[in-house]
C-alpha positions in Angstrom: 4.6 16.2 7.9 3.5 17.1 4.4 3.0 14.4 1.8 6.0 15.9 -0.1 8.3 15.6 2.9 7.0 12.2 3.7 7.8 11.0 0.2 11.3 12.5 0.4 11.7 10.7 3.8 10.7 7.3 2.4 12.9 7.8 -0.6 15.9 8.4 1.6 15.1 5.3 3.6 14.8 3.0 0.6 17.5 4.2 -1.7 20.2 2.4 0.3 18.3 -0.9 -0.2 19.3 -1.3 -3.8 15.6 -1.2 -4.9 16.4 0.7 -8.1 19.5 -1.2 -9.1 18.8 -3.2 -12.2 20.8 -5.6 -14.3 23.2 -5.1 -17.3 20.3 -5.9 -19.7 17.3 -3.8 -20.6 14.3 -5.1 -22.5 12.0 -2.9 -24.6 9.3 -3.5 -22.0 11.3 -1.9 -19.2 13.0 0.9 -21.2 10.5 3.6 -20.0 11.3 2.8 -16.3 15.1 3.2 -16.6 16.9 6.5 -15.8 20.5 5.8 -16.6 23.3 3.2 -16.4 25.6 3.1 -13.4 29.4 3.3 -13.9 29.4 -0.5 -13.5 27.1 -0.8 -16.4 23.9 -1.6 -14.4 20.7 0.0 -15.6 19.1 2.1 -12.8 15.3 2.2 -12.4 13.4 5.4 -11.7 12.5 5.4 -8.0 9.6 7.9 -8.5 7.9 5.6 -11.0 8.5 2.7 -8.6 6.7 4.6 -5.8 3.9 5.7 -8.1 3.4 2.1 -9.3 3.3 0.8 -5.7 0.4 3.3 -5.1 -1.3 2.0 -8.2 -0.9 -1.6 -7.2 -2.1 -0.9 -3.6 -5.3 0.7 -5.0 -5.8 -2.2 -7.3 -5.3 -4.8 -4.4 -7.6 -2.9 -2.1 -10.3 -2.8 -4.7 -10.2 -6.5 -5.2 -9.5 -7.3 -1.5 -6.3 -8.7 0.0 -8.2 -11.9 0.9 -8.8 -12.6 -2.8 -5.1 -12.1 -3.6 -2.4 -14.8 -3.9 1.2 -13.9 -3.8 3.6 -16.4 -5.3 7.3 -16.7 -5.8 9.9 -19.2 -6.9 12.6 -17.0 -5.5 14.0 -17.8 -2.1 14.8 -14.2 -1.2 11.1 -13.3 -1.7 9.8 -15.8 0.7 10.1 -13.9 4.0 8.8 -10.7 2.4 5.8 -12.6 1.2 5.2 -14.3 4.5 5.2 -11.0 6.3 3.0 -9.4 3.6 0.4 -12.3 3.9 0.5 -12.2 7.7 -0.3 -8.5 7.8 -2.9 -8.5 5.0 -4.5 -11.9 5.2 -3.6 -12.9 1.7 -2.7 -16.4 0.5 0.9 -17.3 -0.3 2.4 -19.9 -2.7 6.1 -20.3 -2.2 8.5 -22.5 -4.1 7.5 -24.4 -7.2 4.2 -23.3 -8.7 2.2 -26.6 -9.2 0.8 -26.9 -12.7 -3.0 -26.6 -12.7 -3.2 -24.5 -9.5 -5.3 -21.9 -11.2 -6.6 -23.8 -14.2 -7.6 -27.4 -13.1 -10.7 -27.5 -10.7 -10.3 -31.2 -10.2 -7.0 -30.8 -8.4 -7.0 -30.7 -4.5 -4.8 -27.6 -4.5 -6.9 -25.7 -7.1 -7.7 -22.1 -6.1 -9.6 -19.2 -7.6 -8.1 -15.9 -6.6 -9.2 -12.6 -8.1 -5.6 -11.3 -8.4 -2.1 -12.6 -8.5 1.1 -10.9 -7.3 4.4 -12.3 -8.5 8.0 -11.4 -7.7 9.8 -12.2 -11.0 8.2 -12.7 -14.4 11.0 -15.1 -15.4 10.9 -17.3 -12.3 7.1 -17.2 -11.9 6.4 -17.9 -15.5 4.0 -20.9 -14.7 1.9 -18.7 -12.4 1.7 -16.0 -15.1 0.7 -18.5 -17.8 -2.1 -19.9 -15.6 -3.4 -16.6 -14.4 -3.5 -15.4 -18.0 -5.4 -18.5 -19.1 -7.8 -18.1 -16.2 -8.3 -14.4 -16.9 -6.9 -13.3 -13.5 -5.1 -9.9 -13.5 -1.4 -10.0 -12.5 0.7 -7.5 -10.6 4.4 -8.2 -11.1 7.7 -6.8 -9.7 10.0 -6.5 -12.7 13.7 -5.8 -13.2 15.3 -4.1 -16.2 15.8 -7.5 -18.0 12.3 -8.8 -17.6 9.6 -9.5 -20.2 6.4 -8.0 -18.9 3.9 -8.3 -21.8 1.5 -10.4 -19.6 1.5 -8.2 -16.5 -1.4 -5.8 -15.8 0.5 -3.7 -13.4 4.3 -3.5 -13.4 6.3 -2.5 -10.3 9.7 -1.7 -11.6 12.3 -2.7 -9.0 15.3 -4.9 -8.2 13.7 -8.3 -7.8 16.9 -10.2 -7.1 18.3 -8.6 -3.9 17.2 -9.6 -0.5 16.9 -6.1 0.9 15.3 -4.8 -2.3 12.6 -7.4 -2.3 12.0 -6.8 1.4 11.6 -3.1 0.6 9.1 -3.6 -2.2 6.8 -5.8 -0.1 7.2 -3.5 2.9 6.3 -0.4 0.8 3.3 -2.3 -0.7 1.9 -3.3 2.7 2.4 0.2 4.0 0.6 1.8 1.1 -2.3 -0.7 1.3 -2.8 0.1 4.9 -2.5 3.9 4.2 -5.1 3.6 1.4 -7.4 1.7 3.8 -7.0 4.5 6.4 -5.5 2.0 8.9 -2.1 3.8 8.9 -1.2 7.4 8.7 1.4 8.6 6.2 3.9 9.5 9.0 3.1 6.5 11.2 5.4 3.6 11.7 4.3 0.1 10.9 4.8 -2.7 13.4 7.5 -4.2 11.1 10.5 -2.5 9.6 12.1 -3.3 6.3 14.6 -5.6 8.1 11.8 -7.7 9.4 10.7 -8.4 5.9 14.1 -9.5 4.8 15.0 -13.2 4.2 17.9 -14.0 6.4 20.7 -16.1 5.1 21.4 -19.1 7.3 25.0 -20.0 7.1 25.5 -23.5 5.8 27.5 -25.6 8.3 
């Protein structure tokens, strides 16, 4: 399959996941990633730019090394995608509340020194961004139409609120990292599908 056909194939597969559906707000930072507004008034993100940025992020991560990357989120829906991502790529995960001093205070027992930080939402993961910035660690961030992204080094424009959309972004990123490394062919299936990356909702009793 040609790379062109492969891209079209992937695009078909991911469009239904809501990956490009933004919010009703657009910030000046995200303007260039937006194509149009939907009839419901939601800004839509440009899927081609999203896929391009995933390639850029994958190259960046491979250059630094997945073992020197930490992936953090304060968003519950991003937890399963991140667990799968870290399981497949041997990266470190920080889920839930980001403890102050994690990246900036060497005297703390949980202090770590990653070379790269990946976050799921600039708003929710603000503490991680502040510390990474202070420690001079580059940040890759998934950003929606309403996010402020001035402190991110690489922006992946995508819906970072939806369960399926978050699963899709992390799935695409793992896939691209493995392709860049030569461990996966463009037309080969990974051992996990997008569904496996998705946080399942447990019905409350």
